[in-house]
N, C-alpha and C positions, 0 to 999 in steps of 0.2 A: 503144678507149675503153670499149666495152661490157664488155670483159674486166676493165678496171680497176675499173669499177663493181661487177662481181660479186665481185672479190677484196676490195674495200673493204666491201661488204655482208656477205660471209662473215666477215671479220675482226671487224666490229662485233657480228655475231650471236654469234660464238664468245666474244668478250670479255664481252658482257652476260650470256650464259648462265653463264659461269664466275663472274662477279661475284655474280649473284643466286643461284646454286646453291651458292656457297661456304659451307661450314660449318666450325665450329671445335670444339675439345674443351675441357672445363673439368674440371680435376683438383684434388683436395684430400684432406685427411685430417681425421678427427674424433677428439678425445681427451676424457677427462673432466678434472676439475680437478687430478688427480694425475698427468696425462700418460699415462694408460692408454688404449690404442686402444679405440674403441667400435665393435663390429660391428653389422650390421643396422640402421644409422641411415638414416632416409629423407632424401634430398637431392633437391630439385626446384626448377625455375625457375617462379615464380608466373606464372599466366595462359598457360602453355605445357603441352605434353604431355611435356616433357623431365623425366624423373625416374629415380632409381636408388637403391640402398642400398649402404652400405659393406660391404667384405669383412671377413675375420677380422682383418686388420691395421688396420682403421679407414679404409682408403682408398676413394675413390669416383671414378668417371669418368662424366661426362655428355658424350655425343658428339652430333654434328650440331646444334650450337648456332648459330642464326642470329646474324649480327653485330648489335650494338646494345646498349642498356642492358637488363639483366635484374635481377630481384630473386631472389637465392638464399635458399632457406629450408631449414634443417636442423632436423629434429624427431626426438625419440626418447622413448619411454616412460620417465618418471621424471626427465626433464630439461626445462628450459625451452627453448622454440624459439629458434633463432638466425636472424637475417635480415641480409642484406648486399646492397647494390647492386653489381653487377658490370658493367663495360663490356667487351664482347667485340669485339675487333678482330683477335685472333689466338688461337692456342692459349694457354691460361692455366693456371698452377699456383699455387694459392692458398696462403697461409700456413696452418699448422695451425689448425684451428678448435676452440675449447674450449667444451664444453657445461657449463652450471651445473646441479647437482643440484636437483631440485624441492624437496628438503627445505630448502635454503638459499633457494630462490626463494619458497617459501611464507612464510618470514619477511619477505622483501622485499615480497611481495604484501600481507601484513598491514599493513606500513607504508604502502604505496601506497593501500590501501583506506581506511585511516584518513585519509590525506590527501584522498581523494575526498570524505569528509564535510566536510572543511575547504573544498574547492573549492566545494561546494554552498553552504556557509554564508557564503562571501565573495562571492557574486554580487550584482548590483544589486538583485534581488528578495529578499524575506525568506524564508529557508528554514532550518528546523532539520533536521539530519541525524543519524541514529543508526546506528552499526555494531552489528548484532545480536550478534555474537560477544562484545562487551564487556558485555552485559547479560543474556545468555540464561540464565546460571546463577541469577540472582536473580529472574527474571520468568517467569511461567507463560504469560501471554497477551500477544498483540501490543498489546491495549488498555492493559495495565499499563505497557508501555514508553512509549507515546505520551502517556499521561495525566500523565507526570512532566515534560512540557515546559512552558515558560512560554507563557501565552496559550491553552493547550489544555486542555479539560475533556472527558473521556469518561465519561459516567455510564451505569452499568449495574448491575443488581441483582447480588447474589452468586450468582445462579442461572446456572450455566454453560449457554450456549445461548440466553440471552435477548438481545434486540437491544440495541445500544449507541447512545447519543445523543451525537454528536460536535459539539463547539463549538470553533471557531477564531476567536479575537478577537471573540467575541460572536455570530457567525453560526453557525447550527446546523441540524440536521436534514438534509433532502435538499439543502440549499444547499451542503453540504460533501460532496464526492465521495471515494470510496476507489477507488484504481486498483491494478491488478496489472501491473507492467511497462508502464504507460501505458495499459492497457485498463480502462475503467470496470467496476468489480466488479458493478454491477447487470446487466450483460450477460454476465459470465463466470459468476458464481454469483448468480443473481437473488435468492434468498431467504436466502442465507447471510450471516452477520455477520462483521465483521473479527475479533471475539474467537474465532471458531471455526476460523480458518485455522491450520494448523500453524506454529508459530514457527520450527521448525528448517529450514523450506524458504526462509526469507527471509534475504537477505544484508544489506540496508540499508533503512532507512525514511527517506523524505524528506517532510517536512511543509511545505507551501507555505502561507504566511500572506497571503492577499489576492490575490496575482498568481500565475497558473499559466502556464508557458511553453507554446508551441503544441504541443510534442511530448508533452505530458502532459494539458493541460486539455481539458475539454468544457464543458458548461453548469454548471460549478460557480460559485457566486456569491460564496462567501466563503473559498475555499481548498480544499486537497485533501491527501490522504495517498497517496503512491505507494509501494507495496511492491515492492522490487527483489529478484528471486530470482537464484540463481547456478547456472550450468551449468559444472561442473568438467570440465576436459579431461585429467584424469589419474585414475588409480585412487584411489578414496577411499571410505571407509565412515564414516558418522556415524549414531549411534543414541542415543536418549535415552528415559528413562522417569521419570515423575513420579508420585508417590503422595502424596495429601494428605487433609485433612479432608473429611468428608461423602462418603466412599467415592469420591473423585475419582482417576481414573487417566488420565494423558495419556502417550501413547507415539508416537514417530515414528522413522523410519529413512530413510536415503538411501544407496544403493549405486551408485557410478559406476565404469564400466569403460571404458578407452580402449586403443587399440593404436597402433603406430608409424605407421600409415597415416592417423592423425588422425580415425578414426571412434570414436564413443563411444555408450554406452548407459547410462541411469540408471534405476534402479528405486527407487521411494519409496512410503512408506505411513505412515499415521497412524491412531490410535484414541483417541477421547476418551469418557470416561464419568464421570458424577457423579450421585449420588442427590439432590444439592442439598437435603439434609434438615437445613439449619441452623436454629437456634432464632431466634425472633422474637416480639415481643409482638403479640397479636391478640385480637379479641373472641371469646370462647367463647359461641356463640349460645345454647346451652341453659342457660347460667348467667347470661347477660347481664353478663359480667364479662371484663375484659381480663387475660389471663394469658400467660405465656411458653409457646409451643407449638413443636413441631418440624414443619417443612413435610413433607407426606406425599405430594403428587402433583406432583412437579417433576423427575422424572428426565430426563436428557439423555444421548444416545449418538450418536456420529458415527464413521464410518470413511472412510478415504481411501486410494486406491491408484492409482499411475500409472506410466507408462513413457515415457521419452524416448529417441529414437534420432536420431543425426545425425552431422555431420562438420564439421570446421573447418579453416581454413588450406588450402583447396583453390583451384585456379585458377579454379573456377567459383563459389566461395562462400567468404566469410570465415567464415560459420556458416550451417548449414542444420539445422533441428531440427524433429522431429514429436513432439508430446506427446499421449498419450491418458490420461485418468484417469476413474475412477468414484468417486463419493462418495455417502454416504447416511446416514440415521439417523432418530431420532425425538426428540420433545420433548413431555413432559407439561406441560399448562398449569394453573397454580394461581391466578393472578390476572392481571388486565389491567393497564392503565397505573396503576391505583390499587388500594390494598388496601381492599376493601369489608367489610361486616359478615359476609358468607359467603364461603367458599372455592370454588374450582372443583375438582371431584374426579374428573372423568372425561374431559374434553376432551383431545384428543391429535392431533398431526399427524406424519406420516411424510414424509420427503423423500428424493429420489434425483436425482443429477445426473450426466449423461454429457457429457464435454467432450473436444474435440480442438483442438489449436493447431498451426499451422504458422508457423515463423519463418525469415526469410531475411535475411542481411546481406551486403553486398558494397561494397567501395571501388574507385573508379576514379581514373584520372589521378593516379597517385602519391599516393593517399589524399586528394586534394583534394575529391573528391566521394564522399560516403558515402550509401548507400541502405539502408533497412531497411523491412521490412514484416512485420506480424504479423496473421494471420487466425485467428479463433476461432469455433467453433460449440459451443453447449451446448444440451442438452435436459434440462429439470428437471420432475420429477413430484412434486406435493404431494398427499398424501391426508389430508384433514381430517375428523375425526369429532367431532361434538358434538351428541348427540341425547337425552341423559338428561333426565328430569324430576326427578331427585333433587336435593335441596338439602343441601349439605354445610356443616357447621360447620368452623371452623379446627381444631377438635379431631380432625377426621376422621370424626365421627359424622354419619349421615344424619338430618337434623332436620325434613324435610318433603318435599312433592312439589309441583312447579310445575304450574300449569294449562296451561303451554305447554312444549314441549321446548327444550333448549339452555341451557347455562350461560353461555357467553361469546359465541358467535355461532352460532346454530343452523345446523347443516349436516352433510351427509355427501356429500363431493364429491371429485372427482379433477380437478386442474388441471395442464395441461401448458404449459410456457413454452419456446418455441424462440427462441434468440438467435443472431444473426450479427453479428460486429463485425470491422472491419479498420482498422488504423492503418498508414499508409505515410508515411515521412519521408525527405526528401532534404536533406542538409546540404552546403553549398558553401563551402569555405574560399577566400575571395578573396585573403587575405594572412594573415600571422601575427597581424594585429590586427583583421581584419574577416571576418565570417561571415554567410551567409544560410541560413535554414532554412525549409523548406516542409513542412507536415504536414497530413494529411487523415484524419479519422476518420469512418467510415460504420458505423452501427449500426441493426439492425432487430430488432424483437421481436414475436413472435406469441403470444398467450395464448388458449387454448381449453380447454374441459373439460366436465365433466358433473356436474350435481347430481342425485344418485340419489334425492332426495326430491321431485323435480319431474317433471311430464310433459314429454316432449321439446319440445312446442310452447310450454311455459311456462318452459323452462330457458334462462336468460340465458347461462350459461357455454358453451353450445353455439355461440354466435355468436362467430366469431373476431374478436379485437381486435388491431390492428396499430399499432405505434409505430415510426417511422423518423426517425433523426437523421443529419444530415451537418454536421460542424463542420470547417472548413478554416482554416488560419492561415499567415501569412507573418511571419517574425521576422528582425530584424537585430540583430547583436551587434558592437559596435566598441569598440576601446580607443584613446584619444588621451592619450598620456603617462600622467598620474595619474588620468585620467577614463575610466570604463567606462560605456558607454551601451547600453541594449537597448530595442527597441520592437517591437510586434507589432500586427497587425490580424487580426481573426477574423470569419468569416462563419458564422452559425448558421441552419440550415434544419431544419424538422421537419414531419412529416405524421402525423396520427392518423386511422385508419379503424376504425369499429366501430359500436356501437349504444348508445343510452341505455338504462340498465338498469332503467328503470321502465316505459317505454312501448315499448321495443325499437325505437325509431325509429333508422334508420341515420343516422350522422353522419360528417362529415369536417371536420377542422380542420388547417389548414396555415399556416405563417408563416415569415418569414425576417427577419433583422436583423443589424446589424454591431456588433462590440465592438472594443475596443482596450486596450492597456496599454503602459506605459513604465517603465523603471527607470534610475536614475543612481547611480553610486558614485564617490566621490572618495577616493583614497589620500592621507591626510595625511602618514603616515610608515609605515615598516615595522611591520606589526601593528596599525595604527590607521587606520580609515576611517569615513566617514559615507556613508549611502545613503538614497535615497527612491524610492518606486515608487507607481504608480497604475494601477488597472484599472477599466474599466467592465464589471462582471460581469453575467451573466444566468442565470436559472434557468427552464427550460422546465417548465410545469405537468405533473404526473403524470396518467396516463390517468383514474384514478378521480376526480380533481378536476374533470375536464371532464364526466364522465358520471354522477357520483353513485354511490350504493350500492344503488339499487333499492328503498329503503325510505324513511327519513326525510331523506335527502340527495338533492336534485334535481340535474339536470344544469345546467351553465352553460358553453356552448361559446363564450361571449364573453370568457372568461378570457384574459388576456395574460401573458406572462412577467414574473416579478419582475426587478428590476434593483437593482444596488447600486454606489455609488461607493466604492471601497476605496483609502484612502491610508495609506501607511506612511512613517515617518521615524525613522531610528535611527543609532546610533553603536556601533562595535564595536572592542574593543581586545584584543590577545593578545600579551603581553609577558613576557620573562624579566626579573624584577626582580633576580635574582642567579643564579649558576650552579645553585642548588638550589631556587629559588622561582619559580613561574610564576603569572601571573594572566591570566584570560580573562574578558571581560565584554561583554555586549551589552544595550543599552537601546533599546527600540523603542516609539514612540508610534503609535497607529493611530486611524483615523476611518472609520466605516462609515455610509453613508446608504442604507437600503433603501427602495425605492419600489415601489408596487403590490403590497404584501405580500399574499400569498394567505392568506385566513383563512376559517374556517367560521362562517357567520352564525348568529345566535341566535334567528331567528324559528321559528314552528311547523314550517314546511316550509323546512328549511335548504338552503343551497347554498354552494359555495366562491365567494368574491368577491375582487376587487382593491380595496383601499381604503387600508388603513393605511400610514403611513410610520413607520419606526423608525430612530432614530439611536443610534449607539454611539461612544463616545469612551473611550480608555483608554491605559494604558501598561503595558508588560511589561519585565522585566529579569532577567538571570541573571548570576551570577558563579561562576567556578570557580577555586579556589585549590589549587595543587599544590605539595607540598614533597618534594623528593628522590625524585619518582616513587613515593612510598610513601604519603603522606597526601594525601587529597583532600577538599575541602569544596565541594559544589555546592548553590547556592541559587537559586531563581527565585521571583519575585513577580509577580502580575498584578492590576491594578486596572482596572475598567471601569465605565462607566455606560451602560446600555442602556435607552432610554426611548421612549415613543410621541411622535412629533412631529406626527402628523396622524392623526385617527380619523374614520371615517365615522359619520354620524348625530349629531343634536343631543343625544340622550340619553346618548351616550358621550363627550362632550367632557371629562368629568371625568378621563378617562384620559390626556389630553395632559400630558406631563411625568411620567407615572407609570412606575414600573419595569416592564420587560417581565418576565412571569412565568417561573418555573422557570429562572432564569439567574443563577448565582452572580456577584457583583460583585467579590469579593476572595478570592483563594486563593493559597497559597504551598506550595512543596516545599523540603525541605532534606535533603541526604544527606551523611553523613560516612563515609569509608571508609579502611581501612588495608590495604595489600597488601605482601607480603613474599615475595621469591624465595629459593630455597635454604633454606627453613625447616628441613626435615628431610632432603631429598635435593637433589642438584644439579638446577637448572633447574625444580624444582617451584615452584608459585605458590599462596600462601595469601591469601585476601581476606576481610575482615569489614566489614560496613556497618551503619549505623543510619539509617533513613529516617523523616522526619516530614512529614505532610501536614496543612494547615490550610485549612478552608473557612468563610468567614464566613456568618452567617445571611442568608437571602434568601427572598423570597416565592415560593411554588410555585404559587399561584393568583393571579388578577388582583386587585389592590388599587388604591385611589386614590393620587394623588401625595402626599397628606398623611398616609397611613397609616404605621404603624410596628409593629415586633414588640411593643411595650408596649401598643398599642391593640388589636390582633387577633393574639395570639400563635399561634393555630391556623392562620393563613394563611402561617406562615413555617417554614422548615426551621431548626432550631437550629444553633448553631456545632458544627463537627465537627473533632475532633482524632484523627489516626491515627498510630500509631508501628509501624513494621516493623523487623525485624532479621534478619540472616542471615550465614552463613559459607559459603565455598566453598574447595575444595582441588583443584588440578590437578596430576596426575602426568604431566608432560610426556612422559617416556620411554614410558609405557604408553598414553598418549592418553586417560586416564580423568579425568573431573572429577566431583566430588560436591559437593552443596550442601544446606544446610538453611535454610529460611526460615520465620519466624514473622510472620504478618500480624495487625495490630491487637492488639498485645501486651497493651494495657491494657483490652481488651474494651469499647472506647468505642462509644457509640451512633452508628451511621452510617446514612445514607439515600441512596437512589437518587432518580430522578425522582419528583415528586409524592409525596414522603414515604414511599416504599416502603422498609421496613427492609432493611439489609444485614447480613451475617453478623458475628458476634463474632470472637473469637480463633480463628485457624486455622493449620494447619501444612502444610508440604509438603517432601518430600525428592526431590531430583532427581539422576539419574546420567546423565552424557553420556560416550559413547565415540567417539573419533575416531581414524582411522588413514588414512595416505596412502602411496602408492607401494609397495603390496604386490604 
């Protein structure tokens, strides 16, 4: 009996050992589209250590494969990757695998990325999406691209390097955030502006109007702009150079190298320079007369260099990338927010920023769970010098001496800003129609410096200031027949530690609150849908609004975040009217109700306070008509009314119902273009366009509700009409694109914020060179 037990045990042990130790072979061959065998092609099983390369005849063999389901991945330089699920229960010989050349794949990718903009624009929340490759030839700056969208106004002077004021559906300033791949720009490049970022490094721009999804949004109260960059996984070179009026030079390049093991490295760089010496009307102090002058102290220069190394399509990572970059430059200052009777002739600042970013992405459970995390650290150094007593006329002449030093903001200082930010996101696909998404953003910023004009014990900059934010969100997306629904809940927490900059009193301010949003879309018919969305948005006050400026602005640690109810309702149609004629149109109504608006009081000792309520109601619409894929007419119109609905103080009640200052109420863009392929050579592309921009008159300073341009014309910006034109020609075979653009053809009088004059007619010539699979 015991012998029987031992024999049975031995049999079971031997059988189980055989079963669990059994391994199989996986054989196959790889060819190109012409049937030619491809040697040195990588073949591996995802999430295993089983990998090999093809021999000279294109054949491969993967041995010791465990039984079960595996995902086979075939990759080779110059070809798009191939994936196939294989169930291994015995030795397997696969059918010949055909790899598609990346040249063809690039064309397909272009189609898919154009569709990605459509995917964004057809979500329940209101999004405008732009593919940069479609507009890069005629636009120099990212702000020029975004400014042409309905409901969006980006105001900036013609001075390259000046800050941009972004308004989306009437909400502007810090209430609108700019993101780079979902990371807030104020933590990545604290003092940089969206207009100074190299346009060649951006793949797509998504503009969110009112509602931001949890994987992008932070404490943006009125929307946001997300810049999506691209990491190519094949050999590619792109370089561009732009030369224009006012000694403006913009250059950038990106070189990407990849190998058959799915490792890659990208080296990129950019350089911007402009004298910004355009003509404008200004008071000549010594003549007491307004004349046309040329700006003389407004130069701007910036450089950028970076390197990215990483891997993709690995068992341990779908993508892992480390980026390091260094940027810096300087800007001469010639005027503040307004143009006064005298110019600024010597104030200048230098900036330098060192940045590192680590990105990791991985999918699990057959792509049902997707995890991504991005961590970023940056250190920025600002050197600011403004110590002269000289008084400059707009003519450039020194016309006097001040009794006190400083033209703009007296100082000689070095300020260092350290920023840490991480966004981690987990996406769970419950089914083909239902999805959950969890995202968390943690950001911390430290500011410290040295004022060389103060004794150490009296130097406020030497006291470290800390700002910490944590914003978490849970989002659900579901589709029910023709109905698509999305909803999210967000948790906002913040903590400020530092000192009040007049008394040096240590302060701490912390808070937390909840927000939410929802969106609903109904598909009426193919290419026709209606949608509505709502968000309870919040804006956390900035540090200087809590602590003041150490002079005429006092601290107020009782400030609370601003909030806004953002409602959108719209209809979109995209239809082929005939085989040669297509119409796309979207009309969107919006309502914004801002509460606890943070404003700067008008008393002798001022401080930031919460008081006013501002209400915005408006409608925006655009239409795109396309004929034979050759002629295109794009037009958008925005009308809004932004008024005070509640104002603090009896003496200010006259403002209730009055227009909010410095906010255009009506503006429109229109562009007509013609493009022709094979004009001179096969596959070449020619394009010509004419662009028109209109901005109606609006008050740039505060006026009463019964005021008008006829009563006080000096309080209003006059009507602005701008016409641009340009042509571009793409030599597809050589990868060369050239373009010529003329801005403000008729030399119209244009203005920035607070009636600051913009440049007249200007020109730029751009050359772009692109090559892949070399």
